N, C-alpha and C positions, 0 to 999 in steps of 0.2 A: 348725190348732187352731180357727180361726174359720170353716173350710170355705169360704173365699173370699167371706165375706159382707162383709168390709171390706178395702179395699185398704191397702197399707202407707202410702200418702200420707194416707189418711183417718185412720189411727191416729196418724200423726205430727202432723197438724193438731189432733186432739182432745187429745193430750197437751200440745202447745205452747200451746194456748189454755186449757188446764185445764178442758175441758168436763166437766160433771157431777162436778167435783172429782177427775178421774182423776189429775192430776199430784200433788195433795196426798196422796191415798191411796197413790200409788206412792212418794213421798218418805218418808211415814211408815212404810210397810212395809219399805223398804230402809234406813231410818235416816239419810236425808239431811236436812240442816238446811234449814229454810225460808228463803228470801231475805228481807232486811229490807224492810218495807213503809213507804214514805214517807208522811208525813202529807199532808193535803190542801193545806196551805200550801206545802209544798215542791213538790208537783206543779204548783200554780198558778204558782209563781215560775218553774219551768223552762219551762212553757208560754209564759208572757209573754216570757221571754228568747228562746225559739226564734222566736216570731212577730216579735219586734223585729229579731232578726238576719236573718230571711228578708226582712223589709221593707227593711232596709238594703241587703242584697245585690241585691234587685230594683231598688232605686234606682240602684245602681252599674253595673248591666249596660247595655251599649250595643248598639243595633241596627245591624247592618252589612248592607248590600246587596251582593250578589255576582252578577255575570253570568258565565255559562259559555257559550261559543260552542256552536252546535249540532253542530259537528264533534266536539267533545269529549263533548257529551252523548250523541251517537250511540254512543259507546263504552261507555256505562253504561245503555243502555236497559233498562227493567224487563223482567224475565223471570220465568216461572213456575218455582218450585223446590219440590220435594216434600221435606218434613221429616217425620222419623219421630218419633212420640210414643207411648211405651209400645208397645203391640202394633199400633197403627194409624199411618197416615200422613196428612198433610194438605198440600194444595197452597197455597203462598203466592206472592204477587207481590212480588218484591224487585228492587232495583237489582242490576246485574251484580256477583256476588261477586268479591272480590280486585281490584276496579277502581274502584268508586265512591268509596271513601274517599280515594284519592290524587287523583282528579280534583277533588273538592270541596275538599280541603285545599289542593292546589296553587293553585287559583284564589283561595281565601280568603287564603292567606298572601301570594301575589304581589301582590294588590290592596291589602291593608291592613297588611302587614308586622308582624303579631303574632308575638312570639317563642315562643308556646306550642307544645308538642308534643302535639297532640290525638290521643287514641285513640278512634276512632269505634265506635258500636254502635247496634243497633236502628234500621235504616232501614226504615220502614213505608210501603208504597205502597198507596194506595186505588184499587181498580179502578173504583169508581163515585164520581166526583168530585161528583155531585149530592148524595150523602148524607154527604159529608165536607167539612170546612172546608179541608183542605190536600190537595194532590196526593200529597205524601209528606213525612215528618218524619224527623229523625235527631237523635241525641244523641252527645255526646263529652265527654271529660274530659282536662284537661291532665295529663301525667305528672309535671311538675315542680311546678306551683303548685296542682294539683288543682282548678282552676276548671272549672265545668260549662258546657257549650255546648249550646244548643238551636237547631236550624235547621229551616226548612220551605220548601216551594215551594207557592204557592197554586194554581197551575193548570199543567196539562200543557202543555209548549211545543209550538207548532205547528211544522210542517216548516220547516227552515232559519231558525228564529228562536231567539235565545238563551234559555237557561233563567234565570229570575230567582229568586234565593235570598234569604232573610232569615235572618240569624244573630244570636242574642241571646247575648252573652257579655261578661264584664268586659274592658275595654280594658287590656291588660297592657303596652302599649308604655311604655318607660322602666324596665321591671323585667327587662331582658335578663340581668342578672347571675345571676339565680336559675334561668335556663333553660339547661341544659347537655346534655340528652339529644337524640337524633335519632329521627326517625320510623322505624318498621319499614319495611324495603325488601322488598316482597313482591308477588306477583301479577303483573299486567300491567306495572306500572312496573318491576319487577325485570327482567323480560324485555326491556323497551325499553332500559333503561340498559345491560344486558349486551351488547346488540347495538351500542350506541354505544361501548362499551369494547373491542370486539373488535379494532379497529385503533388503539387509543389506550391511554394509561396513566391511572391514577386521578388523579394530580396535575393532568394536563392537563384532564381532564374537570371537575375542581373549578374550575380557572381559567376554563374556558369557560362555566360556569354561575353566574357571579357578576354577571350583568346585573341581577338584582333587588336587589342589595345596593348600599348607598350608603357612601361613604367615612366611616369612623368608627363604622359599625354592626357589631354582632356577627353572626356567621353564622347563617343561618336553620336550623331543624331539618330542612329538606329538602335541605341541602347535606351529603351523607354523608361519613363519614370514609374515609380511604384503605384501611384494612383491610377495611371492609365492601365497598367497591368492588372491591378485589382478589379477595375471595371470590366476589363475583357474577361477575366476569370468568372466574375459574377454573372455576366450575360450568358456565357457558355453553360455554366452550371444551372442557371435558371431555365435555360432552354431544355437541358437534359431532364430537369425535374418537372418540367411542364408548368412552371409558374409564370403567369401572364399578368398578374395584378400586383401593384406596389403595396397596397394596403394589406396588412397581415390578416385581418379578420375576413375581408372579402376573398382573399386568396384561399384561406382555409375552407370557407363555404364552397368556393369553386371546386377545389380538389375533392371535397367530400362527395359532391354529386357527379364528378367526372372521373379523374384518374384513380382515385382511391374510394370509389363507391363501394360500400359494404364493409369498409375497414374503419372509417371514422364514424362514430356513432352519435356523439353529442358534442356540441360546441357552445361555449359561453363566452360572451365578449367582455362583460364587466360584472364580476371578476372573470378573468380569462381562465377557461379550463377546456380541455379536449380529451375525450375518451376515445381510445382507438385500440382495436385488436382485430385480427384477421380470422377468417373461417378456418384456416389451417391451424391456427393456435387453438381454437375451440376443439377441433378434432383431436389434436394431440393431447389436450388436457382430458378430454372424455376417455380416451384410451388409457391414460395414466391413472385416472380415478377409478378404474375397475378394480385395482388393488389398493394397497395402502398408499395414499397420496400425501406428500409433504410439500407445502407451499411456503415460500419465503417472500416477504414484502419489505420494501425499503424505498427510500427517496434519496435523490442526489440533485445537486445544483450545477451551476457553471456551464450549462448546455444551451439554455434558451435565453435570448436577449429580452430585456424588459421592453414593453411597448409604450408608445407615447399616446396620450389621450388629450382631447380637447384642444382648443386653439392656443392654450398657454403651455402646451407640451408637458402635461403632468405625467410622471413616470408611474408605471404599475409597480406592484410589489415583486419580490423575487419569485421567479417561476421555477418550480421543482419538477423533476421527472419522477413519477412513481411507477414501480414495476412489481409485478407478481411473477415469480420464477419457480419452475419445478426443476428437479434434479434427478438424474439417473446415473448409473455407473459410467455411462459413456458421455455424459455432459449435461449442461443445464440449458434451459430454454425458457424465455419469457412467454407468458400466456395472457397477460393483460397489462396495459400501459395507460398512463394519464399524465398530462402536464397541467399544472394548476398554480395560480398565484395565491390561492387561499388554501390554508393547510390545517383546517380544523377537522373535528370528528365528523361533522355533518357532510362536508365535501368529500372526504375520503370514503365514508360509508356509502354515499350516493354512487360513487364510482364502482365500488364492490357490488352494490345491489344491482346496478345496471349490467354488470358483467354476469352475475348469477342469473339475471333475467334472460340471458341468451340461451337458456336451456341447460344450465350446468347445476351440479350439486356441490355442496360445500366440501372442501378438502378434509381429510382426516386430521391433519396437523398443520398449523400455521406458525411460522417463526418470524419475528421482527426484532428491532432493537427496543430500547427502553423509552420509546416515544409514547407518551400517553395518548396522543392523537391517533397514532397508528393502532395502538392496542385497543383503544376505545372503539375505533371504527371497525376493526376486525371482530371484536366481541359483539357489536351491534348487528353486523351483517351476517356473520357466520353462526352466532349463538343466540341471537335475538334477545340480548340483555346487555346492560352496561357492564363495564369492566369490573366494578366492585361486586356486582351480583355474581359474575362469573367466578371470581376468586372465592367468594363465600360458598358458592355451590360446590366447588372443588374441595374446599376445606371440610365441608359437611360430608362429602362422599368418602374421603379418606378416613374420617372418623366414624364411618358407618352410621351417620345420622340421617343420611338421605341416599336415595338411589337415582336422583335426578341428575344424571351425568350430561353435561353440555355436548352438543353434537360435534364440536371441533376442539381439538387440543391446542390451546394457545400457549406459545412459549417465547422466551426472550433469548436472544443470541448470547452464547456464553462469552464471546469476546467482548461484547458491549458491556455486559454486567460486570465482568472482571475489570475492564478499563475504568468504569465508574467507581468501583471500589478502590482501585489503585489511585484514583485522583482525589481521594478524600484528603482534606487538609491535615488531618491527624497523622497521616502516613507519608506526608511529603517531607522532603529535606534529607540531607545526608545523615543527620543524627537519628532519623527514624528508619534508616534503610533496613536494619535487622528486624525491626517491628513490622515493617511492610512485608518482608519475606515470610514471617510467621503468620500474620493475620490473613494475608491474601491466600496462602496455602490452606489455612483453616477455612476460609470462605469457599475455596474450591471443594473442600470436603462436603460443605453444605450443598453445593451445586450438584455434585454427583451422587447425592444420597437418593437411594431408591426406596428406602424404608422410613416410615414416619417416626418410629422410635429412634432410629439412628440419627435422623435430623434433629430431633429434640435433644438427644444426648450431646451431640456435637455443639449445638447452639448454646446449651447450658454451660458446657465446658468453656467455650469461647467467652461468654459473658462473665463467667467466674474469674478467668484469668485477667480480663480487662478491668474488672472492678476491684481486684485484690491488690492492696498496697504491699503485701508481703507474700513470700512463698518459702518453701523449704520445709523444716521439720517443726512439729509441735512440742517435742520432748527433747531433752538434752542428750539422749542416747541415739538420736537420729534413726529412730525406728518407725515413727508415726508421722507421715507427711501431712501437711495441711491440704484442704480441698483444692487450693490453687495449684499446688505442686502436682497433685494427682491429675488434675485436668490438663495441665501443661504436658506432662509425660504421656497422657492418653492421646492428646492431639499429635504430639511428635511421633508416637508409634504409628498412628494412622497415616501420617505424611510419609513415613518410611516404607510401610508395608503394603498399602493398598495400591495395586497396579491398575488404575483406571486408564482405559484407552478409548479413544473415540470409535464409536461403532461397535463396542462390545455389547452383546445382547445375551440376556439370560431370560428365556421365556418361562422358566420354572420358578422364578423368584416371585414371592407373594408378600403382601403387606401384612404386618402384624397389627393387632388392635391396640389402640392407645388406651390402656387401662387406668392411666393416672389422671386423666382429665375428667374428674368426677363432676366438675362444675358444668361441663358440657352436657352431661346426661341429665342434669337437673334443670337445664335451660328449658323454659316453657314457652319462649317466644317463637313465633313462626319465622320462616326463613327470610321473610321480607323485613323483619325487625332484627335480624341477626347480624347486622353489619359490624357490630362490635365484638363478635365472638372471636374472630381472628386476632383482633387487637388485645382482647383479654388473654388469649392464649400466650401471646408473646410477652405481655406484661407479667403474667404469672411466672414464666420462665425467668424473667429478669429479677423478680422478687426472690425466687429460690436461689438464684445465683448471688444476689446481694447478701443473703444470709450466709452462704458458704464463703463468700469473700471476706466476711468479717472475722473469720477464724485466722488468728495471727500465726505467722511462721517466724523463723529465726533470722531472716534476712529480707532486705527490701526487694520488691519485685521489679525487674526491668521491663515487664510487660504491662505495667499499670497504665492504661489509657482510658480513663473513664469517659472522655469526650467522644470516643468512638462508638459508644453504646447507642447514642441517638441515631447515628447514621445506619448502624446495623439493624436497629429496630425498624427504621423507615423502609429498608429493603425487605425485611422479613414479613412485613405486612402484605407483601405480594409474593410470598415464597412459592405458591403453586405455579407461578409463571416461569420461574427461572431454575427450579430444582427438577429432579427426575422422579419425584415422588408419585406423580400422576401417570407415569409411563405405563404401568401395568393396567391401570384403570381404562386407558384409551387403547390398549393393545399396541402401543408404539414400540417398534424395534430399535429406537434410538435413545441412548442414554443422554448423549450430548446434543443440545440444540444449537445448530450452527446456521447462520445466514450467509455462509461463504459463497453459496451459489449466486445470490443476487449481487453480492459485492464483486464477484468474478465477472458477472455479466456487465456491470457498470464499468469495470476496468477494461473489458474487451471493447465496449462501445466507445469509450473515450480514447483509448490508446491504440486501437487497431482500426475499427470501422471509421472513426472520425479523426484519424491520425493526421491527414493532410487538410483538414478543414479548420478554418478559423472559428474559435468558440469564444463567447457564446454567439449563436446565430438566431435568426428570426424563427418564430414558432412554425411557420409553414414549411420553411426549408428543413428544419430539424425533423418534423414529423414525416415528411416524404422520405428523407434519407433513412430514418429509423424503420419505416415500414418496408422499404426496399431491402434493408439488411435482415429484417425479420423473415421476409419471404425466402430469402436465400438460405438463411439458417434453418428454416422450417423444412426445406427439402432434404438437407443433410441429416437433420435430427429424425425426420420421419423415416428415412432410409435405415438408420440404425435401429429405430424402434421396430420397424417391420422385420428386420433381420433377427432381432431378439425374440419377437413374438413367434416367428417361424421356428427358431431354435427351440423355444419352449414347447411349441406344438409337436415338433419332431420327437422331443424327449418323451412327451406323454404317449405318442403313438408307439414308440419303442418299448416303453414300460408295459403297455397293453400286450404287445407281441410277446414280450418275455413272460408275462404272467400266464398267457395261454400255453406256452411251452413248459411252464414250470412243473406241472403235474406229471408230464410224460417223459421229457427229455432233458431236464436240467438237474445237474448235481453240483454241489458246492464242495470243493476241496478245502478242508479247514486250514491247511498250511499255506496254500497259494491263492485261495479265493478264485478258483477257476470255474468258468461257465462251460458246461459239457453238454453237447448235443449228441444224444445217442440215437442212432438210426440202426435198428436191429433187424437182421434177416436170419435165415437158417444158418447157425454156426458162424455168424458174422458179427463182428464188433468194430464199429467205426466211431471214433470219438474225435470231436473237435472241441478244444478247450480254449476259452478266451476269458481272462480275468478282466472284468471291467469295474468301473467305479460304482456300478449299480448292483454289485454282487450281493450286498446285504439285503437289498430290496427284493432280489430275485430268489432269495432263499425262502424256505418254508418256515415261517415264523411259528408254526404250530408244532414243529418238530421237538422231540424231547431234548435235543442238543442245543436248541436255540436259547440264546441268553439276551444280553442287553444291546445287541447289535441292531437295534431298530431305529428307524427314523422318526423324529418328532414331526408329525404331520401338522402343518399350520395352514389353516383355511383350505383343507382338502388336498394339499399337495405336500410331498415329502421328499423331494430329491435333495441330493447333497448340495448345500449352498456353496461349497468350495470348488466344485468342478462342473464343467459343461461339456456335454458330448453330443455330437451329431452323427448318428448312425444312419447312413443313407441306404445301404443295401446289404442284406444278409441272405445269401443264396445257398440253398441246400445243394449237396453234391449231385452231379448228374450220374456218375458211375458208382456202383456199389463195390465194396471190397469183396474178395473171395473168402472161402472158408478159412477159419483159424487165422484170420488176418486182423491185425490191430494197427490201424493208421491213426495217428494222433497229430493234431496241429495245435500248438500251444502258443498263446500270445499273452504276455503279462503286461498289464497297463501300468502307467506311471505310479499309480497309487495302490496297486494290488496288494503289495506286502504291507502297506500302511493300514489297509482296511482289515488285515488279518493279524492275528497274534500267533507267530510261528513257534513261540516257546511255551505255549500252554495248550491244553486240550480244548478248552472252551474259549470262545472269543470274549473280549472284554468290553469296556464302556466306549466303544467306537460309535457314538451316537452322532447323527447328522441332522441338521435342521434346515427346512426350506423357508425362505423369506420371499414374500410377494409372488408365491407360486412359481418360482424359478429356482434353478440350481446352478447358476453360472458360477464359474470359478474365477476368483479375483486374480489368481496367479497363473493358471494354465487353462487352455481351451483345447479340447480334443475333437477331431473330425474323423470319424471312422467311416470311410467311404465304401469299402468293399471287403467283405470277408467271404471268400469262396473256398469250398472244399476242392482239393486237387482232382483233376479229371482222370489222371492215371493212378491207379492204386497199386501198392506193392503186392507181391505174390505171397503164397502161403508161408506161414511161419516167419514172416518178415515184420519187423517192427520199425516203422519209419516215423520219425518224429521231427517236426519243424518247430523250433523254439525261437521266439523273437522277444527280446527284452527292450522295453522302452528306454528313453534317455535317462530316466531316473530309477531304473529297475535295480541296479546294483546298490544304490544308496538306500532304497526303501525296503529291499529284501533282507532277510536274515541269512547272512552268509554261513551260519552254522546249521542251517536246515538240513535234514537228512535227504530231502528231495532235490537239493541243488546239484546241478550237473556241470560238465566242463564246457558247455556250449554257450556260455555267457559272453557278451560282447563288451569290450572296453569302451567306456563312455568318457569323453573329454568335453567339458563345457556343454553338456547336453547333446553331443553329436556322436555318431558311430552306430546308428541303428542298423539292424539287419537289412540288407538290400532286398531280401525276399519277403519282408514284412509288408502288409497291406494297410499300415496305419499312416495317417497324415496328422502329425501333432504340431500344433501351433502354440507356442508359449507366449503368454501374456505376463509381462512383468508386474509384480505386485506393487500397487501404488504405495509410495512411501508417505508415512504420516509426517506432516510438518512438525518440526521441533517446537515444543511449547515450553514456557518458563514455569508456569504454575500448575498446568493441568496434569503433568506426569508426576508419578511418585518420585520422591527425592530421598533415597537412603542416606545421602550425605547432609541432611538438613541440619544436624547438630554442628557439623563443621562450618556450614554456611552461617549459622547463627552466631558462632564464636569468632568469625573472621573479624580482623581489625578494621575499624572504620575510620582510623585516624588519617587525616589529610594534611599535607604540608601547607595547604592554604588555610587551614582552620586553626590559626594561631594569632596572637596579638601582634607580633612583629616578625617579619621575615628577615632572616639573616642577610646582612649586607652583601655577602658573597653570592647570593642568589638574586640580587637586584641589579637593575641596569643603572648606569650613571645618573646622578642627580645634578641638575643644572641650577646654580645659585650664583648670583652676582657675576653673570656672564662667564662663569667657569663651570667645568664639569668635574664632579667628584665621584669617586668610586671607593666605597668603604668595604673592607673585608674583615672577617673573623669578629663579628659583633656578638658572639655567643655569651660572653660574660656580661656585657651591658644589657643584652636582652633578658638574661636570667634575672638580674636584679630588678629590672623594670617590671617584669612579669610578677615577681614576688610582691612588690610594693603596690602594683595596680590591683592584684587580686585582694590584697589586704584592704585597700580603699573600698573595694566593692563589697567585701564581706563584713567589715567592721564599721559600724556607725561612729564609734569613738575615735578610731584612727582617721576616718574621713574628716571629722571635725578638727582633729589635730593638724592634718595636712592643709585644710582650708585656712588655718590661722598662720601657717608658715609659708607665706606667698613669696618670700625673698629667695628661697632656694630654687634655682633653675631646674634641677633634676626632679625635685618633688612636684613642681608645677607641670613639668612634662608628663610625669606619671598620672597626675590628677586629670590632665586633659585627655590622656589616653583612656582612662577609666570612664570619663564622661562621654567622649565623642567617638571613641573607637579609632581604628586604623584609617589613615588617610595619607595623601601625598604631603600634607603640611606636617604630619607627625614625623615622617622620614626626614624632612628638611630640618626639623627641630633636633632630631637625633644627630644629624650631621653637625649642627652648630655646637652641640655639647661635646661631641668627640673631637672636634677640631681643636679645642682648648687643652686637651690632655694627651693628644697623640701628634706625632710629627707628620708633616705633609711631604710627599714626594711627587714630582712631576714625571709622568710616564712618557713613552716615546710618542704616543698619539696625542699628547697634550692634555690628557685626563689626569687630574690630581688624585693620587692614591693615598689612602689612609689605612694603615694596618692597625686594627684595634685589638690585636691578640694580647690577652692578659688573663689573670685570674679574677675571681669575683671580689676578693679582698682589695685589689687595686682599685676597682671601680668604686667600692664603698668608701675607701679612705680618701679618694680624690673628690668625690661628689657629695659626701654626707658628713663632712667634718663639722659643719655648723649645726647639724641635727644628729648628735652622736648617739651611740647605744648606751654609753655610761659616762659619768663624770666623777673623777676622783678629787676629793676636797682634803687638803693638807693644812692643819692648824698647828703652828709651833707652840709648845707648852712653855717655852722660856719667855719670861716677862720682858726681857730686854729685846727679844726678837719679835715675838707675837705676829709672825707673818702668816698670811692665809693665801694659799694658792689653789688654783683649779686646773686640772688636766682633763681635756675632753678626748674621748676615744671613740672612733667610729666603729670599732669592733672590740670584742672582749675575748680573753683567753681564759678558759676554765680548766681547773684541775679536776679531772673526772675521778670519781670514787669507784663507780661500777658502770663503765660505759655511759650510755645515755639514759638508762632507766632511772637513775637518781638525779636527773637534771634539776629537779626542784631543790634538793638538798645542796647540790653544788652551787646553785645561784645564791642560796642563803649564806653559804660559807664565803662566797665571793663578795657579798655586800656587807659582811660582818666587819666592824671597825678593828683596826690594829695600829700599832705604834711603829713609826719609821724615823730614821734620822733626818733632821731638818736639813734641807738642801741649801738653806739660806745662811744660817749661822754655823752650821756644821758641828755645833757642840750640843745643841738642844735636841729634844725629841718632839716629833710632830704626831698629832692624832690624825689618822687617815681613815676616811669614810668614803664609800662608793655608792652612788645613786644611779639606778637604772631608769631608762627613759621609755618612750612609747614603743620603740622597736629595738630588737636585739639582733645583732649579727655576730654570731659566735664562730670563731676561727676553728677550722677542723683540718687544716692542711697538714698538721703534724701527725695525724692519725691515718693509717693506711688500711685498716680493716674495712670489710664490706658491711655496711649498715643499711637496714631496711627501714622504711617509714614506720612500720609497726613497732620498731624498737624505741621510738620517741614517745614520751607521755603525751596523751591527748590534751591535757590541761595543766597549766602552770600558773601559780598565783605569785605576783610580784608586789611586795609591800602592801598587801591586802587591797590593791587597787585594780589590778588587771588579772 
């Protein structure tokens, strides 16, 4: 309309300022009311007020000086930035955006401690300082108190000099209570803090950044809240991980086809599962599977967060991490992973099938815990059968009923199976502690059994002991033990004498045939219908044990636990899974099945790799982190693997070289096992002797003097499994010795004398075995880099000998040998080698086996079984001297020395428990307070109310004393008779009835006695006769008429307390008769 003659801004300003009356005419035309116009006096008053207030504010403002180091100023150096204005742009010089505000504010706040949250704006930098008063200026306003800030820098800082700032603002110190907000965290500072939080948590960061605070001050606006810090950390981590989507499933699909392409193989959304493994993992597993490969599989939780589904936020099930881990002597490494919220056999088997589909073969051995889901999935994927069929196949193989051996050896981890057995209800509790020691060690014997006959014998012995109510001897002469006693002693001898250790291998051990299972040979069913064969085998052993258990002995058996049979049978139905009986059938070198490698990998993942990460986390974040750590570990593991393979290859090459030299130039010295290279010329004899660990292999085994010093070759290889050698260079001498010259260079290896028998003419059983085609030593590693013959030879008739003994030469050699010389070196802590020797020996410490409670042999088992199990807490009443004060009626009481009271209470309480007649008698006598107390204790047991009732009873018979601390003290020290006479007078032990015979008197009197005193005829053996004499009637003088005679009779009651204080001899419980009859009633 205006044909671009006026811009919109020009029109706006003209209307706003009412130029040419445009605003008035527009209001009049549109019908808008005109604003009220203040008179001149009002305008003058407002002007004066504003000037006055501005003057007051200016007087309240304080000038602060701030220094900023040049290192920080260099981060915000002025830069040219182009700003767009309308259709054009203009170049301005400004401080570095998103950085200068935090640098200036942090320096100002840290130096002057103002609580204001300043929001900065308009930092103007002058390019030409000669035409400007300040180098740059800036403004800010507090978000809480709305106070304005103005700051400036007068001159541009020189290089390496601090920047001087002047800031004019009201001093708000002391008004911290109105300042609650925090500064925005953005730009360069946000990135810096996010890097600091990468391996830290927000709360720790806040604690570490309180150095500018003083005690009693409120937190500064630069000390950010935890939620802000957490968000900063999350954004930084997500950027590093490459996560761009908030939805977990979409993010997983995105990283599957982008950053982790080729590593994530399958994704399921409902139920959630992710299969992932890298190509490097496949390569490492294939290399490991060339020899005997053992795989361990397990699952763990608390790593992956549940996901939300649908609009009502339904939570998924728990998400577990499944891992398959291999292990070598230098460490463990995972080869396949899965996270899944479904944990059944089909899901786990699908994961293993997809892993095998990547071009892999099944492992030789797989170990897991006693999870039927894992066992079933492993059996289905690796053995193509269900778990029960696998167990039956193994059982038929060890009984020589079938040759159908499954392709994979499935085993259960020893720690899990022992933990399950220890957790049985029959073995829990303090009372069963000795039973647990015995039966768990017996179960260990079953686990380590490598022979089927041994397994059956041990199982039958354990069942016999469990089912037998008696043990001991069958005859009175103690010459014929019953079967339970025989089995118990047999198990104890095995527990003491069998030295089972983890990793002990005996390749020559063979299984014996089970000749006693005739019912198996008569079985005509096919293997598909033989699922009850194993159950019948276990039940048959139980029946035989039951027959033996019925043979009585002369004492009760403390090992009688019939309820344990059911649990033992349940485990034995799967015994091929957790015993070592199938070890030789699968050519396994391991007696003990351990899943420690996968447990160790889980521990490393949780406590080292994810140490600074909040768990549980979302699935996408976890998988990316896990894959990154796997790739890093793969490089380290592959490096060790290649080094080991190269070492093995070098050993094989050296063996071939030695074998070529064997027929012409190699001689074996029987006493020192020396390797001799003979280079013969005319009248010339030059010898170089080096005793190596391969001396026995280098010898001529077809020699007449050869004996049992031969290596057991396993899978075509037979180097010593206890030592590893790297021989890089063996050079023949360049110069020949002259006539009649004998030059010898001798070097004894650390195991030279160990490999030879210096005290006998023939070598003995120094056999060595090679496992997995390698001969690495677990304790020492040798690197023989260079063995050269000397360049300069000695002259005629000269015998020059160089002898070098290794660090262990003196320990391993026979000092009484005839060939020993004086040129031996003193070795201290493996040091002191000959400086002229050309050996480089690296010692590798032998790994220490972790101490175990049940897996090791226990020679002190009998002492352990006889150890007292009495506990001071396993009693009816605790002595008052061991109790804390009791509060009653707003007073505190402390009773001491309640031994006598507790003894009488225990006697009566046990009598109530054991005798039904005595319990009925006590129930009728409800008036006696002490009897009521004992009855309550027998019915309800010990409680706080019982101790208060004890206090009420003892208060009435003992004095009270008030201590210094205000606690009332009661000393209940006395003997048992005092307690009985004070508390049981109305329920006496006996009553004496006196009837006067004089007709004039005819008085009848009764005397109740809480205790009785007996005249013993022969100790306590004739207690029955002494009681009859005590109750027999007799004549006494009448106490009433004093002239007549009274007939005296004594009546015994339901309980008897017999005084024994007058007798000092030592009496055993066995001296008392086991049964007494009183008046033909009790």
